[in-house]
C-alpha positions in Angstrom: 75.2 -13.1 129.0 74.7 -9.4 129.7 75.0 -7.7 133.1 71.2 -7.3 133.4 70.6 -11.0 133.0 73.2 -11.8 135.6 71.7 -9.4 138.1 68.2 -10.9 137.5 69.6 -14.4 138.2 71.2 -13.3 141.4 68.0 -11.7 142.5 66.0 -14.8 141.7 68.6 -17.0 143.6 68.3 -14.7 146.6 64.6 -14.8 146.6 64.7 -18.6 146.5 67.1 -18.7 149.4 64.9 -16.4 151.4 61.8 -18.4 150.7 63.6 -21.5 151.9 64.5 -19.7 155.1 61.0 -18.5 155.6 59.7 -22.1 155.3 61.8 -23.4 158.1 61.6 -20.3 160.4 59.7 -21.2 163.6 59.1 -24.7 162.1 58.6 -26.3 165.5 55.9 -23.7 166.3 54.2 -24.3 163.0 54.1 -28.0 163.6 52.8 -27.4 167.2 50.0 -25.2 165.8 49.0 -27.8 163.3 49.0 -30.5 166.0 46.9 -28.3 168.3 44.3 -27.7 165.6 44.3 -31.5 164.9 43.8 -32.3 168.5 40.8 -30.0 168.8 39.4 -31.6 165.7 39.9 -35.1 167.0 38.1 -34.2 170.2 35.1 -33.1 168.2 35.3 -36.3 166.1 35.5 -38.5 169.2 32.3 -36.9 170.6 30.4 -38.5 167.7 32.4 -41.6 166.9 33.6 -42.8 170.3 31.3 -45.7 170.7 31.8 -47.4 167.3 35.6 -46.7 167.4 35.9 -48.1 171.0 34.0 -51.2 169.9 36.2 -51.6 166.8 39.3 -51.4 169.0 37.9 -53.9 171.5 37.1 -56.4 168.7 40.6 -55.8 167.2 42.3 -56.5 170.5 40.3 -59.7 171.0 41.0 -61.0 167.5 44.7 -60.1 167.7 45.0 -61.9 171.0 43.2 -64.9 169.6 45.9 -65.1 166.9 48.7 -64.7 169.5 47.4 -67.4 171.9 46.4 -70.0 169.3 48.1 -73.3 169.6 48.7 -74.6 166.2 47.5 -78.1 165.3 50.6 -80.3 165.0 48.8 -82.2 162.3 48.0 -79.2 160.2 50.0 -78.8 157.0 53.1 -76.7 157.6 52.6 -74.6 154.5 49.0 -73.9 155.5 50.1 -72.8 159.0 52.7 -70.5 157.6 50.3 -68.9 155.1 47.3 -68.4 157.4 49.5 -67.2 160.3 51.2 -64.7 158.0 47.9 -63.4 156.6 46.5 -63.0 160.1 49.6 -61.2 161.3 49.4 -58.7 158.4 45.6 -58.4 158.9 46.3 -57.5 162.5 48.6 -54.7 161.5 46.4 -53.3 158.8 43.2 -53.4 160.9 45.1 -51.4 163.6 46.2 -48.9 160.9 42.5 -48.5 159.9 41.6 -47.7 163.5 44.2 -45.0 163.9 43.3 -43.4 160.5 39.6 -43.3 161.4 40.4 -41.8 164.8 42.6 -39.2 163.2 39.8 -38.2 160.8 41.3 -39.7 157.7 38.6 -42.1 156.6 39.6 -42.1 152.9 43.0 -43.4 153.8 41.3 -45.9 156.0 39.3 -47.1 153.0 42.5 -47.7 151.1 43.8 -49.9 153.9 40.4 -51.6 154.3 40.8 -52.6 150.6 44.0 -54.4 151.5 42.2 -56.3 154.3 39.6 -57.4 151.8 42.3 -58.9 149.6 43.8 -60.7 152.6 40.4 -62.1 153.6 39.8 -63.4 150.1 43.2 -65.1 149.9 42.7 -66.5 153.4 39.3 -68.0 152.7 40.4 -69.6 149.5 43.5 -71.2 151.0 41.7 -72.3 154.2 39.1 -74.0 152.0 41.7 -75.8 149.9 45.0 -76.3 151.7 46.6 -77.4 148.4 46.8 -73.7 147.5 49.1 -72.9 150.4 52.4 -74.1 148.8 51.4 -72.4 145.6 50.8 -69.1 147.4 54.2 -69.3 149.0 55.9 -70.2 145.7 54.1 -67.3 144.0 56.3 -64.9 145.9 59.3 -66.1 143.9 57.5 -65.2 140.7 56.6 -61.8 142.1 60.1 -61.1 143.3 61.5 -61.8 139.8 58.9 -59.5 138.3 59.7 -56.8 140.8 63.4 -57.0 140.3 63.0 -57.0 136.5 60.8 -53.9 136.5 63.2 -52.2 139.0 66.1 -52.8 136.7 64.2 -51.9 133.5 63.6 -48.4 134.7 67.3 -47.7 133.9 67.6 -45.6 137.1 68.8 -48.4 139.4 70.3 -50.7 136.8 73.3 -51.4 139.0 71.4 -52.3 142.2 71.2 -56.0 141.4 74.1 -57.9 139.9 73.7 -60.2 136.9 74.2 -63.1 139.3 71.4 -61.9 141.6 69.0 -61.5 138.6 69.9 -64.9 137.4 69.2 -66.3 140.8 65.8 -64.6 140.9 64.9 -66.0 137.5 66.1 -69.5 138.4 64.0 -69.6 141.6 60.9 -68.3 139.7 61.4 -71.0 137.0 61.8 -73.6 139.7 58.5 -72.5 141.3 56.8 -72.7 137.9 58.1 -76.2 137.4 56.8 -77.3 140.8 53.5 -75.5 140.4 52.6 -75.3 136.7 50.7 -72.1 135.8 51.9 -70.2 138.8 53.4 -67.4 136.7 50.0 -66.5 135.3 47.9 -63.8 136.9 46.9 -65.1 140.4 48.2 -68.4 139.1 48.7 -69.7 142.7 44.9 -69.8 143.1 44.2 -72.3 140.3 45.2 -75.9 140.4 44.3 -76.2 136.7 47.2 -73.9 135.7 44.9 -71.1 134.5 45.1 -67.4 135.5 42.4 -65.5 137.2 41.4 -61.9 137.8 40.8 -60.9 141.4 37.2 -60.5 140.5 37.0 -64.2 139.8 38.7 -65.1 143.0 36.2 -63.1 145.0 33.3 -65.0 143.3 34.7 -68.2 144.8 34.3 -66.9 148.4 31.6 -65.8 150.8 32.9 -62.2 150.5 31.2 -61.5 147.1 28.6 -59.3 148.8 31.4 -56.9 150.0 33.0 -56.6 146.5 31.3 -53.3 145.7 33.1 -51.8 148.7 36.4 -53.1 147.3 35.7 -51.4 144.0 34.7 -48.2 145.7 37.8 -48.2 148.0 40.0 -48.9 145.0 39.5 -45.2 143.9 41.4 -44.2 147.1 44.4 -46.3 146.0 44.6 -45.3 142.3 45.0 -41.8 140.8 42.2 -42.2 138.4 39.5 -39.6 137.3 36.7 -41.2 139.4 38.9 -40.9 142.5 39.2 -37.2 141.9 35.4 -36.8 141.6 34.9 -38.8 144.8 37.4 -36.5 146.6 34.8 -33.7 146.7 31.8 -33.2 148.9 28.9 -30.7 148.9 29.4 -28.3 151.8 27.4 -25.3 153.1 29.2 -22.9 150.8 29.4 -25.2 147.7 31.5 -28.2 146.9 34.8 -28.6 148.7 37.9 -30.8 148.1 38.9 -33.3 150.7 42.5 -32.3 151.5 42.8 -33.1 155.1 40.7 -34.3 158.1 37.0 -34.9 158.1 34.4 -36.6 160.3 32.4 -37.8 157.4 32.5 -41.3 156.0 34.0 -43.3 158.8 31.3 -46.0 158.7 32.1 -47.8 155.4 35.8 -48.4 156.0 35.3 -49.2 159.7 32.6 -51.8 159.0 34.4 -53.4 156.0 37.8 -53.6 157.8 36.5 -55.3 161.0 34.4 -57.8 159.1 37.4 -58.8 156.9 39.7 -59.1 159.9 37.0 -61.3 161.6 37.0 -63.5 158.5 40.8 -63.8 158.5 40.8 -64.8 162.2 38.1 -67.4 161.5 40.2 -69.0 158.7 43.2 -69.1 161.0 41.1 -70.9 163.7 39.5 -73.3 161.3 42.6 -74.1 159.3 45.3 -74.4 162.1 43.7 -74.4 165.5 43.7 -77.6 167.7 41.0 -78.7 170.0 41.8 -75.9 172.5 41.2 -73.2 169.9 39.5 -70.2 171.7 36.2 -70.3 169.8 34.3 -68.8 172.7 36.4 -65.7 172.5 35.9 -65.6 168.8 32.1 -65.7 169.2 32.3 -62.9 171.8 34.5 -60.9 169.4 31.9 -61.5 166.6 29.2 -60.0 168.8 31.4 -56.9 169.4 32.0 -56.6 165.7 28.3 -56.7 164.9 27.6 -54.1 167.6 30.4 -51.9 166.2 29.0 -52.1 162.7 25.5 -51.1 164.0 26.9 -48.1 165.8 29.0 -47.0 162.8 25.8 -47.0 160.7 23.8 -45.2 163.5 26.4 -42.4 163.9 26.6 -41.8 160.1 22.9 -41.5 160.0 22.8 -39.2 163.0 25.4 -36.9 161.5 23.4 -36.8 158.2 20.1 -36.2 159.9 21.4 -33.3 162.1 23.2 -31.7 159.2 26.6 -32.1 160.7 27.8 -34.6 158.1 30.7 -32.4 157.0 33.2 -31.0 159.4 36.4 -30.4 157.7 39.3 -29.1 159.7 39.3 -25.4 159.1 42.9 -25.3 157.9 42.2 -27.9 155.2 39.0 -26.7 153.7 39.4 -26.1 150.0 36.4 -24.6 148.1 35.8 -25.4 144.5 
């Protein structure tokens, strides 16, 4: 290596070090500036969306409290109680995540989480309608754990994270689950007593949620890194198309409506499948009315924004023209 090359490498290394120092200089101030801009944006967003978001949160609070206060029917199947209570608990968390994402101006992230709520609602309805699926659903986790561990080890990066004994134990428990519940190792095998596999599309067709399936498909593009998702990550603005790369006040209605309806369904399944005679149905009916009002206001605000030409307000620091 000649002296010129060595000097060039030293200069490059120095430039890299300086760039790193520049990045962290006044970092607290940079974060504060970002937060200040975001707070201003959230205030503008709240001016438009305060009513549907407040209704959403009120419905969420009521439905979460219903789950917490529910006295489980002592005669209900223990597996059914475990599954429906677990699905409701996760639904409570995810529905709250959707609220905060919407309030922060991140509706596309909210759509991705609303997709999860839809899956929880489909599973909940199927299992509540046929309690025989509950033990299969629980056993399916053994099959999934073995698949996860196998894929983890097959990567070759973490091949020493599980011992051979642990892997053998995972496989044994998966095999035992298959022996108890034939066909469980197939795709969504837990959902079919005939031992056949099913796509999620087929599971949805067996529920009352089929009408919401197009939203699920649409929201899937926010989960996966496919080409369609890239196209949907643009929007026509006043100066031409822009990328969504941060906060926006557009598109809160669809994920908000879908999420609260799915959470309502999950709560209903919990009450019907596990509640005793003291189940708080009156509060559920009241929460249903709040959900319906929230969905109306979500649609109204989306229409108002579109009509008044304010349907795109990207935070200035995140606007990316195409």
